[in-house]
N, C-alpha and C positions, 0 to 999 in steps of 0.2 A: 828694734824688737823684733824676737824672733817669728817665723809662719808655720804656719802647721798646714798641710797639706788636705786638702777633700777631696775623696777618689769617688767617680771615676773621671778620667779624664772628657771630657765634653767638647761637641762639634758646632763651627758656628762658622758657615759663611766659605766652605771649604779649609779652615784651619782650625788645628787642633788647639784647646786652650785646656790648661788646669787653675781649677779655682784654689788660692790658698786664703787664709783668715789670720788676720795679725793676730796672736797669740794674747795680746795684751788689751787690743781696746776692740776685737771681734770684727771689723772689718774688711771685707771681703777686697781680695787681690787678685788680680788677673794676670798671668803670663802666657802669652803664646809661645806652644810646642814645634811647630810647627806645619808646611803644609802636611794636608792628607792624601793620602798614598791612591787610598783606590777609592772608589766611586763603590754609593751604597747599593748592597746587594750585592758585591762583588764576590765574597767570601760563601754566599748560597750558591753558586757553581760550582758541581767538583770540579771542571776539567778546569778551572781557574787557580783551584786549592792544588790539583796534581803539577800543574807550570809552576807555580811559586814554590811547590816543592824541588823542580828540576833546577831551576832559578839556584834553590837554597844550595843543592846537590854540589854544583858547578861554580859558584862561589865558593866554597868552603874547600875544594877539592877532593870532597868525598869517590869515595868506589860509586860510578853511575849506575850500578848492576846491581846494587847495594839499596835496602831501605834502612835509613837514618832511625837510631834509636828514638823513644821520646826522652830519654835521658840527655842523648847527644843535643838536639833540638833543645829540651831545656838550658844544660850548659852555654849554650850559644846566643841565649836567650831571644830563640825565636817563636814565642809564647802565642802570640797570633796565629802562626803557622802550624803550631802543633794543637793551639784549642781547637782550631779547625777541620784538621787531620780527626780527632774524636768526632767531632761534629757529624760527618760524615762514613763513619763505620769503625773507624780507632787506626792502628798502624798495621795491623795485618791485611785488614780488607783493605785500605790505599795501597799495600804491597804489593796483594793478588790484581788488584786495578791495573796497577803499572808494569805487574808481570817486573817486579823488583824482590830479591830475592833477601832474607831475613841476616842479620847480623850471624849466625849460629847455622846457616840452611843452606845448602847447595842447593842450584837451581836442579829441580831431576822431575826426574817424565812424574805421570801422573800414578803408574802402577808401579815405583818404586817400592814403596811398604807393604806392596803382596809380594812380592820377591820370598821366597821361603829363606828364614836366616837374618833377614835384613834387621827387623823388629829387633831380635834377642842380639846382633852385635853391637846396633847403636845404644841398648842398655848398657850393653857391659862396661864398659866403663864408671857409669855410676855404681855398676852391682858391686865392681872391686873397688869405688872410694868406698863403699860402705863394707871394708873385709867381706866382701862377696859373700856376704849372707840376706840381705835383701833387695827390693827392687827400690829405685830413689823414689823418694818423695813428691806430690804434688809440687812441696813450696821449692824442693831442691832444680826441677827442672824448670819453673817460671825462675828461679836464680839465674839459672845457668841460658834464659833466652830460650828454653828448646818445647816452645809452643806448639814446632810440629811432631817433636817426638810425645810430648803429653798428647794430642793428638791422635797420634797414630794408636798408642797404647787404647784408650777410649774407642778405639773404631776395632781393636783388635779382641773387644769383649772385655776391658778392664783390668784394673792391676790384678784381681784375683786371680784372674782367668790369665793375664801370662805368666806369674809367678807359676800359677801349678807348670806352665806348660817346661818355664826355665829350670825346672824344679828346685823353687824359693818358695820358706814361707808363706803364706797369706798375710796381707798388708794388715799391720796390728789395729783394732778397733777402738784404742783407748778414749777414756773420758774425757784427754787432753782439751779435745774439740770442742766440748759442749760448755765449756768453763768460760769463753770467750762469748763477750757481749756483743749485742750490734754494733754498737761504738769501735769494734776493735776493726771491723770492715767497712766502716764507711768510708773514710777516706780512699780505697781502693774502689768503692761504687761510685763515689762522685766523679772520678777518674774516669770510668767510662760513661758515664752520661752525654746524654746529648742534649746539644742546647735549644729549646725552641725559636723560632722566632721574636718570641716574646721574650726570651730571657731567661725561660724557665729552664730548669734542668730536665731532660726525661730520663725516667730510672730504663736503664739498658734490660732488653730482652734477654731471656735463656739463650738463645742463638747466638748471642752479640760475645756473652760471658764464654760460651761451648768454644768461640773462634778465639777469642782472648787465650784461651789454654785457662779460664778460672772455673774448672769445677769445684774448688772449696767454697768460692762465690755461691754458687748454682746451690751448694749442700747449703750453706749458711742461711739463702734466703729460704729455700725450704721450708728449716729447722725454726726459722722464726716468724713463718705462717704465709708465706706465697710473696708471690711479685707486689700485688696488688698493696696490702699491708706493709710490706718492708719500704714502698714507694710513701706510703704516708706516713710512716714513723720520720723518715728521712727528709720529708717535708718534699718532695718531687713527684712531679707527673707522672702517673700511670698511663700506657700507651695502650687503649687498646684495639687489636688487632680485627678486622671485620673483612669478611668477602665484599671486595670492591672497592673499602674506603676504610681511612682509620679514623679513630678515636682519640682525641687528649680527655681525661679527667686532670683536670685540674686540683691538687691537692692542697 
């Protein structure tokens, strides 16, 4: 008889097991999947995550100076590593902690974006690709994995001010974005959620979204009532930041 898998994999006595149910009789059957590689709490320490990431980079022959992308980790089926990087702040935050550059980002000094003409020069290929008529859109910079450039535009006063400096028309404010429902953004917001010790998702903060270059998600959250209301609609925890301590509101 065929066996139907029941998720998730569970742990017993240091071994990994999966429970299967006979599709005809409903009787449970257990199959051992192998030994557990790490002790409980291993992934709670960001230093362990960093060590595992360096091990993955070395084992896969990747550039030791570059942060792998989320897509690369997922293609390699390194889902546990990918999820725990997100638990500890996300890909960009981990890259900063480990002093790694991103795929499309050379290592640059802190003052790089303050040099005259640098921002305009970095934007110019995108402007030319759009026929020389406009700045790149947020989605286009994200697709090119240029969160560094998106952040530089924000630091320089935003797209409208940068467009004015470059003699380009201001970005359009058409109604297209307004027609997207919250479900349109749900998958991206879930991907940026951290996981609490109890296994619940925690709503990403505005700071986290900006670090990831997701100004579109910041705008969407604001449009749908703010972080607390959106967290309730997504059924995730909303983290209230207070001086000296943190408070989790479980929704």
